[in-house]
C-alpha positions as CSV (number, residue, x, y, z in Angstrom):
1,P,74.5,73.2,113.0
2,V,75.1,71.6,109.7
3,L,79.0,71.5,109.0
4,Y,80.7,72.0,105.3
5,S,84.3,71.0,105.0
6,A,86.7,69.8,102.4
7,S,90.5,70.0,101.6
8,G,92.9,69.4,98.8
9,A,95.4,70.3,96.9
10,D,93.9,73.3,94.8
11,A,90.9,75.5,94.3
12,A,89.0,72.6,92.4
13,A,89.3,69.8,95.1
14,I,87.0,72.2,97.7
15,S,84.8,73.8,95.2
16,A,81.9,71.5,95.8
17,A,81.9,72.0,99.3
18,V,82.1,75.7,98.9
19,N,79.3,75.9,96.1
20,L,77.2,73.5,98.5
21,F,77.2,76.0,101.4
22,K,76.3,78.6,99.0
23,V,73.2,77.1,97.5
24,D,72.3,76.0,101.0
25,I,72.5,79.8,102.5
26,G,70.6,81.2,99.3
27,G,71.3,83.9,96.8
28,G,71.5,84.7,93.2
29,S,74.6,83.8,91.4
30,V,75.2,87.4,90.0
31,P,77.3,89.7,92.3
32,G,75.2,92.8,93.9
33,P,76.6,95.9,95.2
34,A,79.1,95.2,98.4
35,G,79.6,91.8,97.4
36,S,75.7,90.8,98.1
37,F,74.2,87.9,96.1
38,G,70.3,88.5,96.1
39,G,70.4,89.7,99.5
40,I,70.6,86.8,101.2
41,R,74.1,86.1,101.1
42,R,77.3,88.2,101.2
43,E,80.8,87.2,99.8
44,I,84.5,89.1,100.4
45,N,87.3,87.3,98.6
46,W,89.9,90.2,99.0
47,D,90.5,90.8,95.5
48,G,88.7,93.9,94.8
49,V,90.7,95.6,97.8
50,P,92.9,98.2,96.3
51,D,96.4,98.6,96.2
52,G,96.5,101.7,98.5
53,F,94.9,99.1,101.6
54,S,96.9,96.0,100.6
55,A,100.5,95.0,101.4
56,P,102.7,96.7,101.9
57,N,99.9,98.7,103.4
58,N,97.4,97.4,106.3
59,L,93.8,97.2,105.9
60,P,91.3,99.0,108.0
61,A,89.4,97.1,110.2
62,N,86.3,98.6,109.4
63,F,87.0,98.5,105.8
64,F,84.1,96.2,105.2
65,N,81.6,98.0,106.7
66,S,82.7,101.3,105.6
67,N,84.6,101.3,102.4
68,S,82.8,98.7,100.8
69,P,79.9,98.0,103.3
70,R,79.4,94.5,104.2
71,G,78.5,94.5,107.5
72,V,81.5,93.1,109.4
73,V,84.0,94.6,111.3
74,F,87.6,92.9,112.5
75,S,89.4,92.9,115.9
76,T,92.5,91.1,116.8
77,P,94.6,91.3,119.8
78,G,97.5,91.6,117.0
79,T,98.8,95.0,115.5
80,G,96.2,95.2,112.6
81,F,95.2,93.2,109.0
82,Q,96.8,93.0,105.9
83,V,95.6,91.9,102.2
84,S,98.5,90.1,100.1
85,A,99.6,92.3,97.0
86,D,98.7,91.2,93.5
87,N,101.4,91.3,90.6
88,A,100.4,94.3,89.6
89,N,101.0,96.6,92.5
90,P,102.5,99.9,91.8
91,T,105.3,99.5,94.6
92,S,106.4,96.3,93.6
93,A,105.4,94.5,96.9
94,P,105.6,90.4,96.4
95,I,102.8,88.4,96.4
96,L,101.3,85.9,98.6
97,F,102.3,87.8,101.7
98,G,106.1,87.5,100.5
99,N,106.5,91.0,101.9
100,I,106.3,89.5,105.4
101,N,108.7,86.8,104.8
102,P,109.7,85.4,101.5
103,T,109.5,81.4,101.7
104,Y,105.3,82.4,102.0
105,A,105.5,83.2,98.3
106,T,105.7,79.4,98.0
107,T,103.9,78.3,101.1
108,F,100.7,79.8,100.3
109,E,98.1,79.7,97.4
110,T,94.6,81.3,96.4
111,F,90.8,80.0,96.0
112,S,90.2,83.2,94.1
113,A,93.3,84.9,92.7
114,Q,95.1,86.8,93.9
115,R,94.9,88.4,97.5
116,L,94.9,86.6,100.6
117,F,94.2,87.8,104.0
118,T,95.6,87.6,108.1
119,A,96.0,89.5,111.1
120,L,99.2,90.7,112.1
121,G,101.2,90.1,115.0
122,S,98.2,87.2,116.2
123,N,96.9,83.8,114.6
124,V,93.4,85.5,115.6
125,T,90.9,87.6,114.0
126,D,87.8,88.5,115.3
127,V,84.8,89.1,113.0
128,S,81.6,91.4,114.4
129,F,78.5,91.6,112.2
130,F,76.7,94.9,111.6
131,L,73.8,95.9,109.4
132,P,76.0,97.1,106.2
133,G,77.4,100.8,106.8
134,T,75.8,101.3,110.4
135,T,76.8,100.6,113.7
136,T,73.6,98.7,114.4
137,A,74.8,95.2,115.7
138,A,73.4,92.7,113.6
139,S,73.8,88.7,113.6
140,T,73.7,86.1,110.9
141,S,72.9,82.3,110.5
142,A,76.0,81.0,108.7
143,F,79.6,81.9,108.0
144,G,82.5,80.0,106.3
145,S,86.1,80.6,105.5
146,V,88.7,79.3,102.8
147,F,92.1,78.7,104.5
148,S,95.8,78.3,102.7
149,D,98.0,75.8,104.1
150,V,96.4,74.2,106.9
151,D,99.3,71.7,107.8
152,L,98.0,70.4,111.4
153,A,94.6,69.2,112.6
154,D,92.4,71.1,115.1
155,T,94.7,74.0,115.0
156,T,92.6,76.3,112.7
157,T,89.4,76.7,114.0
158,I,86.2,79.0,114.1
159,E,84.4,79.6,117.3
160,F,80.7,81.4,116.9
161,F,79.4,83.2,119.8
162,S,75.5,84.5,120.3
163,G,76.1,87.4,122.6
164,A,78.5,85.8,125.4
165,T,77.5,82.2,124.9
166,S,79.6,80.3,122.3
167,L,77.8,78.2,120.1
168,G,80.7,75.7,119.6
169,V,84.2,75.5,118.1
170,F,84.8,74.2,115.0
171,A,88.1,72.9,113.3
172,S,89.2,73.3,109.5
173,P,90.7,70.0,107.8
174,A,94.2,69.9,107.1
175,A,95.9,70.8,103.4
176,N,99.5,70.7,103.5
177,D,100.4,73.3,100.8
178,G,96.6,73.4,99.4
179,L,93.2,74.7,100.4
180,S,90.6,74.1,103.4
181,F,87.3,75.1,103.4
182,L,85.2,75.3,106.6
183,G,81.6,76.3,106.8
184,V,78.7,76.4,109.6
185,R,75.1,76.9,109.1
186,F,72.9,77.0,112.2
187,N,69.4,76.1,111.1
188,A,67.5,75.6,114.4
189,G,67.1,80.0,115.1
190,E,70.7,80.3,116.5
191,R,72.4,83.6,115.8
192,I,76.0,84.6,115.4
193,S,77.0,87.8,116.5
194,R,80.3,87.4,116.4
195,L,82.9,85.0,115.8
196,R,86.9,84.1,116.3
197,I,89.0,82.6,113.8
198,T,92.2,81.0,114.9
199,S,94.6,80.4,111.9
200,G,97.1,78.0,112.6
201,N,99.1,78.1,115.8
202,A,101.7,80.7,114.7
203,A,101.2,84.6,113.5
204,L,102.8,85.2,110.2
205,G,106.2,87.1,110.6
206,A,109.5,87.6,109.1
207,A,111.1,84.8,111.2
208,V,108.5,82.5,111.3
209,N,108.5,79.7,108.5
210,D,106.2,77.4,107.9
211,A,107.9,74.2,109.3
212,P,107.2,71.0,111.5
213,G,105.1,72.4,114.6
214,A,104.9,76.1,113.0
215,D,101.6,76.3,111.0
216,V,101.1,79.4,109.5
217,V,98.0,79.9,107.7
218,A,96.5,82.6,105.4
219,M,92.7,83.1,104.8
220,D,90.9,83.4,101.6
221,D,87.1,83.9,101.1
222,F,84.7,84.8,103.6
223,I,80.8,83.8,102.7
224,F,78.3,84.4,105.3
225,A,74.5,84.8,105.3
226,E,72.9,88.1,105.1
227,A,72.9,90.1,108.6
228,A,70.1,90.8,110.4
229,R,69.4,93.6,113.2
230,V,69.4,91.9,116.6
231,P,66.5,92.6,118.4
232,E,66.4,95.2,121.0
233,P,66.1,93.7,124.9
234,S,62.7,95.5,125.4
235,T,61.4,94.1,122.0
236,M,62.4,90.5,123.0
237,L,60.3,91.5,126.3
238,L,57.2,92.6,124.7
239,L,57.2,89.4,122.3
240,G,57.7,87.3,125.0
241,A,55.1,88.9,126.8
242,G,52.6,88.9,124.0
243,L,53.3,84.9,123.8
244,L,52.4,84.7,127.4
245,A,49.4,86.3,127.1
246,F,48.2,84.6,124.1
247,R,49.1,81.0,125.7
248,F,46.8,81.9,128.5
249,T,43.9,83.3,126.5
250,R,43.9,80.2,124.7
251,K,44.0,77.9,127.8
252,R,40.9,80.4,129.3
253,R,39.1,79.7,125.8
């Protein structure tokens, strides 16, 4: 795997690493429908999520495969998901998850203003890939995330899976009161069917302040390579049989 990481006080500190990750995945510079960039890369920056699905309201787990089809569905051991409010929301909900805990309004900052993303009741977010807008399982070759306020090393991680097989656990660099980026691109044919993001060591909560020993972390932009269909087992068996027959024929010749 090829790793991309950076951390610093603000968006400028991680922009070079984020942009390099985008270039290496591929795609254009002009956004297409549902976050596509030339059909090669997709992005989620949360900022287009409407007020009705932002704080104090929850985000449906399949929003980015149904409402705005980008081929990802979320799950969590917690109680759901939330995207933070912007400063023009009709309910006057505080920004940066200040609706959950007032201290978070000064704890977090954004890479792309103004919204952030979090699981509720857990610091774990599972991401599964599908052909956008369908229930057809898919896989990708690269995924990266921006994190806000990673205080402790090795507590914010992404674990990648190909089916039931782990492709490895990778840790985000720390940036107290700042921003971090972690991206991983697999370049030897590995395919990511799902992944698990562990954000800090504590879930956001009304009584959970960001403090020594309690590292609360929010997420910003997700960037990933376009998902492709997972081959059916029968297709893989036929392909394998064909390759064996081809090798046998070559040997006889």
